[in-house]
DSSP file (Angstrom, degrees, kcal/mol; ACC not computed):
  #  RESIDUE AA STRUCTURE BP1 BP2  ACC     N-H-->O    O-->H-N    N-H-->O    O-->H-N    TCO  KAPPA ALPHA  PHI   PSI    X-CA   Y-CA   Z-CA
    1    1 A X              0   0    0      0, 0.0     2,-0.3     0, 0.0     0, 0.0   0.000 360.0 360.0 360.0 155.4  193.6   24.6  -83.6
    2    2 A X    >>  -     0   0    0      1,-0.1     4,-2.2     4,-0.0     3,-1.2  -0.606 360.0-130.1 -86.8 144.6  193.4   23.9  -87.3
    3    3 A X  H 3> S+     0   0    0     -2,-0.3     4,-2.0     1,-0.3     5,-0.3   0.773 107.2  64.9 -64.8 -26.3  190.4   25.1  -89.3
    4    4 A X  H 34 S+     0   0    0      1,-0.2     4,-0.4     2,-0.2    -1,-0.3   0.741 110.8  36.1 -68.9 -21.6  190.0   21.6  -90.7
    5    5 A X  H <> S+     0   0    0     -3,-1.2     4,-1.6     2,-0.1    -2,-0.2   0.817 116.8  50.5 -96.0 -39.6  189.2   20.4  -87.2
    6    6 A X  H  X S+     0   0    0     -4,-2.2     4,-2.4     1,-0.2     5,-0.2   0.906 106.7  53.6 -69.7 -42.8  187.2   23.3  -85.9
    7    7 A X  H  X S+     0   0    0     -4,-2.0     4,-2.1     1,-0.2    -1,-0.2   0.929 111.1  43.3 -63.9 -48.5  184.8   23.6  -88.8
    8    8 A X  H  > S+     0   0    0     -4,-0.4     4,-2.4    -5,-0.3    -1,-0.2   0.892 114.5  51.6 -65.0 -36.8  183.6   20.0  -88.8
    9    9 A X  H  X S+     0   0    0     -4,-1.6     4,-2.1     2,-0.2    -2,-0.2   0.901 109.8  49.2 -65.3 -39.1  183.3   20.0  -85.1
   10   10 A X  H  X S+     0   0    0     -4,-2.4     4,-2.1     2,-0.2    -1,-0.2   0.905 111.2  49.8 -64.5 -41.8  181.2   23.2  -85.2
   11   11 A X  H  X S+     0   0    0     -4,-2.1     4,-2.3     1,-0.2    -2,-0.2   0.902 110.3  50.4 -64.6 -40.5  178.9   21.7  -87.8
   12   12 A X  H  X S+     0   0    0     -4,-2.4     4,-2.0     1,-0.2    -2,-0.2   0.887 109.9  50.3 -64.7 -38.6  178.5   18.5  -85.7
   13   13 A X  H  X S+     0   0    0     -4,-2.1     4,-1.0     2,-0.2    -1,-0.2   0.894 110.8  49.2 -66.0 -39.3  177.6   20.6  -82.7
   14   14 A X  H  < S+     0   0    0     -4,-2.1     4,-0.4     1,-0.2     3,-0.4   0.910 113.2  46.5 -66.5 -41.5  175.0   22.6  -84.7
   15   15 A X  H >< S+     0   0    0     -4,-2.3     3,-0.9     1,-0.2    -1,-0.2   0.821 105.9  59.4 -70.5 -30.2  173.5   19.4  -86.1
   16   16 A X  H 3< S+     0   0    0     -4,-2.0    -1,-0.2     1,-0.2    -2,-0.2   0.778  99.6  58.5 -68.8 -25.2  173.4   17.8  -82.7
   17   17 A X  T 3< S+     0   0    0     -4,-1.0     2,-0.3    -3,-0.4    -1,-0.2   0.632  87.1  94.3 -78.2 -13.9  171.2   20.6  -81.4
   18   18 A X    <   -     0   0    0     -3,-0.9     2,-0.3    -4,-0.4    -3,-0.0  -0.623  56.9-171.1 -82.2 136.2  168.5   19.9  -84.0
   19   19 A X        -     0   0    0     -2,-0.3     2,-0.2     3,-0.0     3,-0.1  -0.897  27.2-106.6-122.9 154.6  165.7   17.6  -83.0
   20   20 A X        -     0   0    0     -2,-0.3     2,-0.1     1,-0.1     3,-0.0  -0.514  44.2-103.9 -73.0 147.4  162.9   16.0  -84.9
   21   21 A X        -     0   0    0     -2,-0.2     2,-0.3     1,-0.1    -1,-0.1  -0.435  39.9-101.8 -69.9 150.0  159.4   17.6  -84.4
   22   22 A X        -     0   0    0     -2,-0.1    -1,-0.1     1,-0.1     2,-0.1  -0.569  38.9-121.8 -72.4 127.6  157.1   15.6  -82.2
   23   23 A X        -     0   0    0     -2,-0.3     3,-0.1     1,-0.1    -1,-0.1  -0.384  31.5-103.2 -69.7 149.3  154.5   13.7  -84.4
   24   24 A X        -     0   0    0      1,-0.1     2,-0.1     2,-0.1    -1,-0.1  -0.294  45.4 -87.0 -69.4 158.5  150.9   14.5  -83.7
   25   25 A X    >   -     0   0    0      1,-0.1     3,-1.0     4,-0.1    -1,-0.1  -0.435  32.7-136.7 -65.4 135.7  148.8   12.0  -81.7
   26   26 A X  T 3  S+     0   0    0      1,-0.2    -1,-0.1    -2,-0.1    -2,-0.1   0.752 100.3  55.0 -70.0 -22.5  147.3    9.4  -84.1
   27   27 A X  T 3  S+     0   0    0      1,-0.1     2,-0.5     2,-0.1    -1,-0.2   0.592  99.7  67.7 -86.9  -8.7  143.9    9.5  -82.4
   28   28 A X  S <  S-     0   0    0     -3,-1.0    -1,-0.1     3,-0.0     3,-0.1  -0.947  79.6-136.8-113.6 120.7  143.4   13.3  -82.8
   29   29 A X        -     0   0    0     -2,-0.5    -4,-0.1     1,-0.1    -2,-0.1  -0.368  35.2 -93.6 -71.0 155.0  143.0   14.7  -86.3
   30   30 A X        -     0   0    0      1,-0.1     2,-0.2    -6,-0.1    -1,-0.1  -0.358  41.3-109.0 -68.6 148.7  144.9   17.9  -87.1
   31   31 A X        -     0   0    0      1,-0.1     2,-0.1    -3,-0.1    -1,-0.1  -0.555  34.1-109.7 -76.2 138.4  143.1   21.2  -86.6
   32   32 A X        -     0   0    0     -2,-0.2     3,-0.2     1,-0.1    -1,-0.1  -0.471  32.7-174.2 -67.6 140.8  142.2   23.1  -89.8
   33   33 A X  S    S+     0   0    0     -2,-0.1     3,-0.3     1,-0.1    -1,-0.1   0.648  71.1  52.4-112.0 -20.4  144.3   26.2  -90.2
   34   34 A X     >  +     0   0    0      1,-0.2     4,-2.2     2,-0.1     5,-0.2  -0.249  62.2 128.3-114.2  45.1  142.9   28.0  -93.2
   35   35 A X  H  > S+     0   0    0      2,-0.2     4,-2.7     1,-0.2     5,-0.2   0.877  72.8  52.8 -71.1 -36.1  139.2   28.3  -92.3
   36   36 A X  H  > S+     0   0    0     -3,-0.3     4,-2.2     2,-0.2    -1,-0.2   0.923 112.5  44.5 -65.7 -43.0  139.0   32.0  -92.9
   37   37 A X  H  > S+     0   0    0      2,-0.2     4,-1.9     1,-0.2    -2,-0.2   0.912 114.2  49.6 -66.9 -41.9  140.5   31.8  -96.4
   38   38 A X  H  X S+     0   0    0     -4,-2.2     4,-2.2     1,-0.2    -2,-0.2   0.910 111.7  48.9 -63.6 -41.5  138.3   28.8  -97.2
   39   39 A X  H  X S+     0   0    0     -4,-2.7     4,-1.8     1,-0.2    -1,-0.2   0.893 109.6  52.0 -65.1 -39.8  135.2   30.6  -96.0
   40   40 A X  H  X S+     0   0    0     -4,-2.2     4,-0.6     1,-0.2    -1,-0.2   0.854 114.0  43.6 -65.5 -34.3  136.0   33.7  -98.0
   41   41 A X  H  X S+     0   0    0     -4,-1.9     4,-0.7     1,-0.2    -1,-0.2   0.830 113.9  50.6 -78.3 -31.7  136.4   31.6 -101.2
   42   42 A X  H  X S+     0   0    0     -4,-2.2     4,-2.4    -5,-0.2     5,-0.2   0.766  94.1  73.5 -78.9 -25.8  133.3   29.5 -100.5
   43   43 A X  H  X S+     0   0    0     -4,-1.8     4,-2.0     1,-0.2    -1,-0.2   0.917  98.1  43.8 -60.3 -49.1  130.9   32.4  -99.9
   44   44 A X  H  X S+     0   0    0     -4,-0.6     4,-2.2     1,-0.2    -1,-0.2   0.866 113.5  53.4 -65.0 -32.3  130.7   33.6 -103.6
   45   45 A X  H  X S+     0   0    0     -4,-0.7     4,-2.3     2,-0.2    -2,-0.2   0.905 108.1  49.5 -67.0 -39.7  130.3   30.0 -104.7
   46   46 A X  H  X S+     0   0    0     -4,-2.4     4,-2.2     2,-0.2    -2,-0.2   0.896 110.4  50.7 -64.6 -39.5  127.4   29.4 -102.3
   47   47 A X  H  X S+     0   0    0     -4,-2.0     4,-2.3     2,-0.2    -2,-0.2   0.911 110.8  48.9 -63.9 -41.7  125.7   32.6 -103.5
   48   48 A X  H  X S+     0   0    0     -4,-2.2     4,-2.4     2,-0.2    -2,-0.2   0.898 110.9  49.7 -65.6 -40.3  126.0   31.4 -107.1
   49   49 A X  H  X S+     0   0    0     -4,-2.3     4,-2.5     2,-0.2    -1,-0.2   0.895 110.5  50.4 -65.0 -39.3  124.6   28.0 -106.3
   50   50 A X  H  X S+     0   0    0     -4,-2.2     4,-2.2     2,-0.2    -2,-0.2   0.902 111.1  48.6 -65.6 -40.3  121.7   29.6 -104.5
   51   51 A X  H  X S+     0   0    0     -4,-2.3     4,-2.2     2,-0.2    -2,-0.2   0.905 111.8  49.4 -66.0 -40.6  121.0   31.8 -107.5
   52   52 A X  H  X S+     0   0    0     -4,-2.4     4,-2.3     1,-0.2    -2,-0.2   0.915 111.2  49.1 -64.5 -42.8  121.2   28.9 -109.8
   53   53 A X  H  X S+     0   0    0     -4,-2.5     4,-1.9     1,-0.2    -1,-0.2   0.893 110.4  51.1 -63.2 -39.4  118.8   26.8 -107.7
   54   54 A X  H  X S+     0   0    0     -4,-2.2     4,-1.4     1,-0.2    -1,-0.2   0.910 111.3  47.5 -64.8 -41.4  116.4   29.7 -107.5
   55   55 A X  H  < S+     0   0    0     -4,-2.2    -2,-0.2     1,-0.2    -1,-0.2   0.865 111.2  51.0 -68.6 -35.0  116.4   30.1 -111.3
   56   56 A X  H  < S+     0   0    0     -4,-2.3    -1,-0.2     1,-0.2    -2,-0.2   0.842 113.5  44.9 -70.8 -31.7  115.9   26.4 -111.8
   57   57 A X  H  < S+     0   0    0     -4,-1.9    -1,-0.2    -5,-0.2    -2,-0.2   0.694  93.3  96.9 -84.2 -19.7  112.9   26.3 -109.4
   58   58 A X  S  < S-     0   0    0     -4,-1.4     2,-0.0    -5,-0.2    -3,-0.0  -0.397  86.3-102.7 -69.9 146.1  111.3   29.4 -110.9
   59   59 A X        -     0   0    0      1,-0.1     2,-1.0    -2,-0.1    -1,-0.1  -0.355  37.3-104.3 -67.8 150.8  108.6   28.9 -113.5
   60   60 A X        +     0   0    0      1,-0.2     4,-0.5    -4,-0.1     3,-0.1  -0.655  41.8 174.5 -79.4 106.2  109.5   29.4 -117.1
   61   61 A X     >  +     0   0    0     -2,-1.0     4,-1.8     1,-0.2    -1,-0.2   0.593  66.4  75.5 -90.4 -11.5  108.0   32.7 -118.0
   62   62 A X  H  > S+     0   0    0      1,-0.2     4,-2.3     2,-0.2     5,-0.2   0.895  92.3  53.9 -66.8 -37.7  109.5   32.9 -121.4
   63   63 A X  H  > S+     0   0    0      1,-0.2     4,-0.8     2,-0.2    -1,-0.2   0.884 109.2  48.3 -65.2 -36.8  107.1   30.4 -122.8
   64   64 A X  H  4 S+     0   0    0     -4,-0.5    -1,-0.2     1,-0.2    -2,-0.2   0.856 112.3  49.0 -70.9 -34.4  104.1   32.4 -121.5
   65   65 A X  H  < S+     0   0    0     -4,-1.8    -2,-0.2     1,-0.2    -1,-0.2   0.858 115.1  43.6 -72.0 -34.8  105.6   35.6 -123.0
   66   66 A X  H  < S+     0   0    0     -4,-2.3    -1,-0.2    -5,-0.1    -2,-0.2   0.538  85.9 113.6 -89.5  -7.3  106.2   34.0 -126.4
   67   67 A X  S  < S-     0   0    0     -4,-0.8     2,-0.1    -5,-0.2    -3,-0.0  -0.418  74.3-112.7 -67.5 136.7  102.9   32.2 -126.7
   68   68 A X        -     0   0    0     -2,-0.1     2,-0.3     1,-0.0    -1,-0.1  -0.432  27.7-141.9 -70.9 143.2  100.7   33.5 -129.5
   69   69 A X        -     0   0    0     -2,-0.1     2,-0.8    -3,-0.1    -1,-0.0  -0.806  15.0-119.1-103.7 148.0   97.5   35.2 -128.3
   70   70 A X              0   0    0     -2,-0.3    -2,-0.0     1,-0.2     0, 0.0  -0.780 360.0 360.0 -89.5 109.0   94.2   34.8 -130.2
   71   71 A X              0   0    0     -2,-0.8    -1,-0.2     0, 0.0    -2,-0.0   0.288 360.0 360.0-135.4 360.0   93.1   38.3 -131.4
């Protein structure tokens, strides 16, 4: 056989074996896959937000320290 005939036929056979992936069911949302990475990134942000909230809720002690005293 000639290479001009064998090569295209081989390529067609290889392509015929390929199938499209099955689409997911439309009523079921996809499962999250990167939860560990997301949790690892979110943990320091949550700590920083908690610290900021604590500082915002704490009374302002600088004003009491800087207030003049009568002596």
